[in-house]
C-alpha positions in Angstrom: 98.8 -74.6 9.5 99.0 -75.0 5.7 95.4 -76.4 5.7 94.1 -73.2 7.3 95.9 -71.0 4.8 94.5 -73.0 1.9 91.0 -72.7 3.5 91.4 -69.0 3.9 92.3 -68.7 0.2 89.4 -70.8 -0.8 86.9 -68.8 1.3 88.3 -65.4 0.0 88.1 -66.7 -3.6 84.6 -67.9 -3.1 83.6 -64.5 -1.7 85.5 -62.3 -4.2 83.7 -63.4 -7.4 80.1 -62.7 -6.2 81.3 -59.6 -4.4 82.7 -58.0 -7.6 79.7 -59.2 -9.6 77.2 -57.8 -7.2 79.2 -54.5 -6.8 79.1 -53.8 -10.6 75.4 -54.8 -10.7 74.6 -52.3 -7.9 76.6 -49.6 -9.7 74.7 -50.3 -12.9 71.3 -50.1 -11.1 72.2 -46.9 -9.4 73.4 -45.4 -12.7 70.1 -46.3 -14.3 68.3 -44.5 -11.5 70.6 -41.5 -12.1 69.9 -41.5 -15.9 66.2 -41.8 -15.2 66.4 -38.7 -12.9 68.3 -36.6 -15.4 67.0 -38.0 -18.7 65.0 -34.8 -19.5 68.2 -32.7 -19.1 70.4 -35.0 -21.2 68.1 -35.6 -24.2 68.4 -33.3 -27.2 71.5 -31.4 -25.9 73.8 -32.6 -28.6 76.2 -34.2 -26.1 79.2 -36.0 -27.6 79.6 -39.7 -26.6 82.9 -39.0 -24.7 81.1 -36.3 -22.6 78.3 -38.8 -21.7 80.9 -41.4 -20.7 82.7 -38.8 -18.5 79.4 -37.9 -16.8 78.6 -41.5 -16.2 82.1 -42.1 -14.8 81.8 -39.4 -12.3 78.2 -40.4 -11.4 79.4 -44.0 -10.8 82.1 -42.8 -8.6 79.4 -41.1 -6.5 77.7 -44.5 -6.0 80.7 -46.5 -4.9 80.3 -45.9 -1.1 76.7 -46.9 -1.4 77.2 -49.9 -3.7 79.8 -51.4 -1.4 77.5 -52.2 1.5 74.8 -53.6 -0.8 77.3 -55.9 -2.5 78.8 -56.9 0.8 75.4 -58.0 2.2 74.3 -59.9 -1.0 77.6 -61.6 -1.6 78.0 -62.7 2.0 74.5 -64.3 2.0 75.2 -66.0 -1.4 78.6 -67.4 -0.3 77.7 -68.7 3.1 74.3 -69.8 1.9 76.0 -71.9 -0.8 78.5 -73.3 1.7 75.6 -74.2 4.0 73.5 -75.6 1.2 76.3 -77.9 0.0 77.0 -79.1 3.6 80.5 -77.6 3.4 80.0 -75.7 6.6 79.0 -79.0 8.4 82.2 -80.6 7.1 84.3 -77.7 8.2 82.7 -77.6 11.7 83.1 -81.4 12.1 86.8 -81.0 11.4 87.1 -78.6 14.3 86.8 -75.2 12.5 84.3 -72.9 14.2 82.0 -70.4 12.5 84.2 -67.5 13.8 87.3 -69.1 12.3 85.5 -69.3 8.9 84.7 -65.6 9.2 88.2 -64.5 10.0 89.8 -64.5 6.4 86.8 -62.8 4.8 86.3 -60.4 7.8 89.9 -59.3 7.3 89.2 -58.6 3.6 85.9 -56.8 4.6 87.8 -54.5 7.0 90.3 -53.6 4.3 87.3 -52.8 2.0 85.8 -50.7 4.7 89.0 -48.7 5.2 89.3 -48.2 1.4 85.6 -47.1 1.3 86.4 -44.4 3.9 89.5 -43.3 2.1 87.6 -43.1 -1.2 84.8 -41.1 0.4 87.2 -38.7 2.0 89.6 -38.1 -0.9 88.2 -39.2 -4.3 84.4 -38.7 -3.8 84.6 -34.9 -3.2 86.4 -34.4 -6.5 83.9 -36.8 -8.3 80.9 -34.9 -6.8 82.3 -31.6 -7.9 82.9 -32.8 -11.4 79.6 -34.5 -11.6 77.6 -31.6 -10.2 79.3 -29.0 -12.5 78.7 -31.2 -15.6 75.0 -31.6 -14.7 74.7 -27.9 -14.2 76.4 -27.1 -17.5 74.2 -29.6 -19.3 71.1 -28.2 -17.7 72.1 -24.6 -18.8 73.0 -25.8 -22.2 70.5 -25.1 -25.0 69.2 -27.9 -27.2 71.2 -28.8 -30.2 70.7 -26.3 -33.1 68.3 -28.0 -35.4 65.8 -26.0 -37.4 63.0 -28.0 -39.0 60.8 -27.0 -41.9 57.4 -25.4 -41.1 58.1 -25.4 -37.3 58.9 -22.4 -35.2 62.4 -22.7 -33.6 62.4 -20.9 -30.2 65.7 -22.0 -28.7 67.6 -18.8 -29.8 67.1 -16.4 -26.9 64.9 -13.5 -28.0 63.9 -14.9 -31.4 61.4 -17.2 -33.0 62.4 -18.5 -36.4 60.4 -20.4 -39.0 61.7 -21.8 -42.3 59.3 -23.0 -45.1 61.9 -25.0 -47.0 65.5 -26.1 -46.3 67.9 -27.6 -48.7 69.8 -30.9 -48.1 73.0 -29.0 -47.2 71.1 -27.3 -44.4 72.4 -23.8 -45.4 70.0 -22.6 -48.1 66.6 -21.6 -46.8 63.3 -20.4 -48.3 60.2 -18.5 -47.0 61.8 -17.3 -43.7 59.9 -15.6 -40.9 61.7 -14.2 -37.8 60.0 -12.7 -34.8 62.1 -10.5 -32.7 61.3 -10.6 -28.9 64.5 -8.9 -27.7 62.5 -5.8 -26.5 60.5 -6.3 -23.3 57.3 -5.1 -25.0 56.6 -8.3 -27.1 56.8 -8.7 -30.9 58.0 -5.3 -32.0 59.8 -6.5 -35.1 59.0 -9.1 -37.8 61.3 -10.0 -40.7 60.0 -11.9 -43.7 62.4 -13.0 -46.5 62.0 -15.1 -49.7 65.3 -16.9 -49.2 68.5 -16.9 -47.1 71.8 -18.5 -46.3 72.6 -19.9 -42.9 76.2 -20.4 -41.6 77.9 -21.1 -38.2 81.0 -19.0 -37.5 83.7 -18.5 -34.8 83.8 -22.1 -33.4 80.0 -22.3 -33.7 79.4 -19.5 -31.3 77.5 -17.4 -33.8 74.8 -18.1 -36.4 74.9 -15.8 -39.4 71.7 -15.6 -41.4 72.0 -13.8 -44.7 68.5 -12.9 -45.9 67.5 -11.9 -49.5 64.5 -10.1 -51.0 62.4 -9.4 -47.9 60.7 -6.9 -45.6 61.2 -5.8 -42.0 58.0 -4.8 -40.2 58.6 -2.5 -37.1 55.9 -1.6 -34.6 55.7 2.2 -34.2 52.6 2.1 -32.1 54.1 4.3 -29.4 53.7 7.4 -31.6 50.3 6.6 -32.9 46.8 7.2 -31.5 45.6 5.0 -28.7 44.0 1.7 -29.8 45.7 1.6 -33.3 48.7 -0.4 -34.3 51.0 1.1 -36.9 53.9 -0.8 -38.6 56.8 0.7 -40.6 57.7 -1.6 -43.5 61.2 -1.5 -44.9 62.3 -3.5 -48.0 65.7 -5.0 -48.3 67.6 -6.9 -51.0 70.0 -8.3 -48.5 70.1 -8.3 -44.8 72.6 -9.9 -42.4 71.5 -11.0 -38.9 73.9 -12.5 -36.4 72.6 -14.7 -33.5 74.7 -15.4 -30.4 74.8 -19.2 -29.7 77.3 -19.1 -26.8 74.6 -20.8 -24.6 74.8 -23.9 -26.8 78.3 -24.6 -25.6 79.1 -26.3 -22.3 80.5 -23.9 -19.8 83.8 -24.5 -17.9 83.5 -22.2 -14.9 80.6 -23.8 -13.1 82.9 -25.7 -10.7 83.4 -22.4 -8.9 79.7 -22.5 -8.0 80.0 -25.9 -6.2 83.6 -25.7 -4.8 82.4 -24.7 -1.3 79.5 -27.1 -1.2 79.6 -29.6 1.7 79.4 -32.6 -0.6 82.6 -31.4 -2.3 84.7 -31.3 0.9 86.9 -33.8 2.7 86.9 -34.3 6.4 89.5 -31.7 7.2 87.7 -29.1 5.1 84.3 -30.0 6.6 85.6 -29.5 10.1 87.1 -26.1 9.1 83.8 -25.1 7.5 81.8 -26.3 10.6 84.0 -24.2 12.9 83.6 -21.1 10.6 79.8 -21.4 10.6 79.6 -22.0 14.3 81.7 -18.8 14.9 79.4 -16.9 12.5 76.4 -18.0 14.6 78.1 -17.0 17.9 79.0 -13.6 16.4 75.5 -13.1 15.1 74.0 -14.0 18.6 76.4 -11.6 20.3 75.7 -8.7 17.9 71.9 -9.3 18.1 71.9 -9.3 22.0 74.0 -6.3 22.1 71.9 -4.3 19.6 68.7 -5.5 21.1 69.7 -4.5 24.7 70.8 -1.0 23.5 67.7 -0.2 21.5 64.8 -1.9 23.2 65.9 -2.2 26.9 62.9 -1.3 29.1 65.0 0.7 31.4 65.4 3.4 28.7 61.6 4.0 28.6 60.7 7.1 30.6 57.4 7.0 32.5 55.6 10.2 33.6 54.3 10.5 37.1 50.8 9.1 37.7 49.5 12.5 38.8 50.2 14.2 35.4 47.3 14.4 33.0 47.8 12.9 29.6 46.0 14.2 26.6 43.8 11.6 24.9 45.4 12.2 21.5 48.9 12.0 23.0 47.9 8.8 24.7 46.8 7.2 21.4 50.0 8.4 19.8 52.0 6.7 22.6 50.0 3.5 22.0 50.7 3.7 18.3 54.4 4.2 18.8 54.5 1.2 21.3 52.6 -1.1 18.9 54.9 -0.1 16.0 57.9 -0.8 18.1 56.6 -4.2 19.2 56.0 -5.0 15.5 59.6 -4.1 14.7 60.8 -6.2 17.6 58.7 -9.2 16.4 60.0 -8.8 12.9 63.6 -8.6 14.0 63.2 -11.7 16.2 61.5 -13.6 13.4 64.3 -12.7 10.9 67.0 -13.5 13.5 65.4 -16.9 14.3 65.2 -17.8 10.5 68.8 -16.7 10.0 70.1 -18.8 12.9 67.9 -21.8 12.0 69.2 -21.7 8.4 72.8 -21.5 9.5 72.2 -24.5 12.0 70.7 -26.5 9.1 73.8 -25.8 7.0 76.1 -26.9 9.9 74.0 -30.1 10.3 74.3 -30.9 6.6 78.1 -30.5 7.0 78.1 -32.8 10.0 75.9 -35.3 8.2 78.4 -35.4 5.3 81.3 -35.8 7.8 79.7 -38.7 9.6 78.4 -40.3 6.4 82.0 -41.1 5.3 82.4 -43.1 8.4 79.0 -44.7 8.6 78.9 -46.0 5.1 82.4 -47.5 5.6 81.2 -49.1 8.9 78.0 -50.3 7.0 80.3 -52.6 4.9 81.4 -54.4 8.0 78.0 -54.5 9.8 76.1 -55.7 6.7 78.7 -58.4 6.2 78.1 -59.5 9.8 74.4 -59.6 9.0 74.8 -61.4 5.7 77.3 -64.2 6.6 75.3 -65.7 9.5 72.0 -65.2 7.6 73.4 -67.2 4.7 74.3 -70.1 6.9 70.9 -70.0 8.5 68.7 -69.9 5.4 71.0 -72.5 3.7 70.3 -71.2 0.2 73.0 -70.1 -2.3 72.7 -68.6 -5.8 71.2 -65.3 -6.7 67.5 -65.8 -6.3 66.5 -66.0 -2.6 69.7 -64.3 -1.3 68.9 -61.3 -3.6 65.4 -61.0 -2.2 66.5 -61.2 1.4 69.5 -58.8 0.9 67.2 -56.3 -0.9 64.8 -56.5 2.0 67.4 -55.9 4.6 69.1 -53.2 2.7 65.8 -51.4 2.1 65.2 -51.5 5.9 68.8 -50.1 6.3 68.2 -47.4 3.7 64.8 -46.4 5.2 66.3 -46.0 8.7 69.1 -44.0 7.2 66.6 -41.7 5.4 64.5 -41.3 8.6 67.6 -40.5 10.6 69.0 -38.0 8.1 65.7 -36.2 7.7 65.2 -35.9 11.5 68.8 -34.5 11.7 68.1 -31.9 8.9 64.9 -30.9 10.8 67.1 -30.3 13.8 65.0 -32.9 15.8 68.1 -34.9 16.6 71.9 -34.5 16.4 73.5 -35.1 13.1 75.6 -38.1 14.4 72.4 -39.7 15.9 70.6 -39.5 12.6 73.4 -40.7 10.3 74.3 -43.6 12.7 70.8 -44.7 13.4 70.7 -47.5 10.8 74.1 -49.0 12.0 73.0 -48.9 15.6 69.8 -50.7 14.8 71.7 -53.3 12.7 74.3 -54.1 15.4 71.9 -56.2 17.6 70.4 -57.8 14.5 74.0 -58.9 13.5 74.7 -60.2 17.0 71.4 -62.1 17.1 72.1 -63.8 13.7 75.7 -64.6 14.7 74.5 -66.2 17.9 72.0 -68.3 15.9 74.6 -69.3 13.3 77.2 -70.2 15.9 74.7 -72.5 17.7 73.5 -74.1 14.4 69.9 -72.7 15.0 67.5 -73.5 12.2 64.8 -71.1 13.6 65.2 -68.8 10.5 65.9 -71.5 7.9 63.7 -72.0 4.9 62.7 -75.5 5.9 61.8 -74.4 9.4 59.7 -71.5 8.1 57.9 -73.8 5.6 57.2 -76.4 8.4 55.7 -73.7 10.6 53.5 -72.3 7.8 52.2 -75.8 6.8 51.7 -76.9 10.4 49.4 -73.9 11.0 47.4 -74.9 7.9 
């Protein structure tokens, strides 16, 4: 009995180190993909280092449910491949320990990880998604960091273009200033030119005060002049104070309200409530439409004159015109109704996809482990090289199937649960086939067997 406990501990320890390593590698790679996607929104926004770390923290939390199945697949291939390569599996089997008994301790650990994955997806992930989405939105809306360069027009202050000929080292004293005012909807109606000026940020950097000295303000008064001529009124000033609103430069705090009801920010209970509400909305919409349509356009309400009565040609054309217009109205109503119902059905489907995704990704941890463990024993190769290639290939297949299923569900071609569980359903027979081969010590898929087959053909 003690021997088996020691063996269990040995197998779990052998699995744990590569699992943790591959998990963090997967998170890192997914984060790099995230940064590549949003690099244009992040660069030049004057983000503080702590804000960037917070963003990456919430983004990494988003990738945990996806990184767990990847790391489960890769680490299981690595561990069982190494055990098989070092003939440890043969030694264990010769001492009466079957392949299923070897799987038991790690399988128990994997089941715990799967449960934790679901709990994380249900409780922590919606909060992380909300924080991450609101931060990205705020950063996207945030203006680039305030940085006026000499001889280059600065256009990031809304409604103004500003050019400085020379700027002192302190960044406050300016020379040869030109300001174009675009705040009116009719283009450049005002131009200010000054020989020098002083720039200062006030009120927690929400306003830029620009004190101009010895300059002219040119105002377009073309509205009162003759057509085709442009007239400017020139006003001289010794000192002129302009204040610019820089509130858009600061990160907002209320954007979480925009995303709070989004399906990716809800847990299972909230998703079910939301699905019920949307389904009731569709049923009410259908009932109202049917009732209104029957009352307005029921054919029984159309009165038909007797055949014997003579109808004036003009009147006849008028009747046809009314009928055609009515048909066009009906067609438009039906088209709008169909679009509205289809849109609501797509929203419901997205809610259902999010609901099932929490379960399917947790189950993927288990199913990909059951693919990886026997696959490792069959290929008889440990380390990071070949197992990484094989695991990436299998996970790409899993991911492609998931994407196909999800897209088909969003197109309303199949049910949401069918689309989101497609990859798992396909991988169950693959796992059973590999387990059967590993249990019977089949070398059909081993590297040596594949090499022999290839060279034999040559």
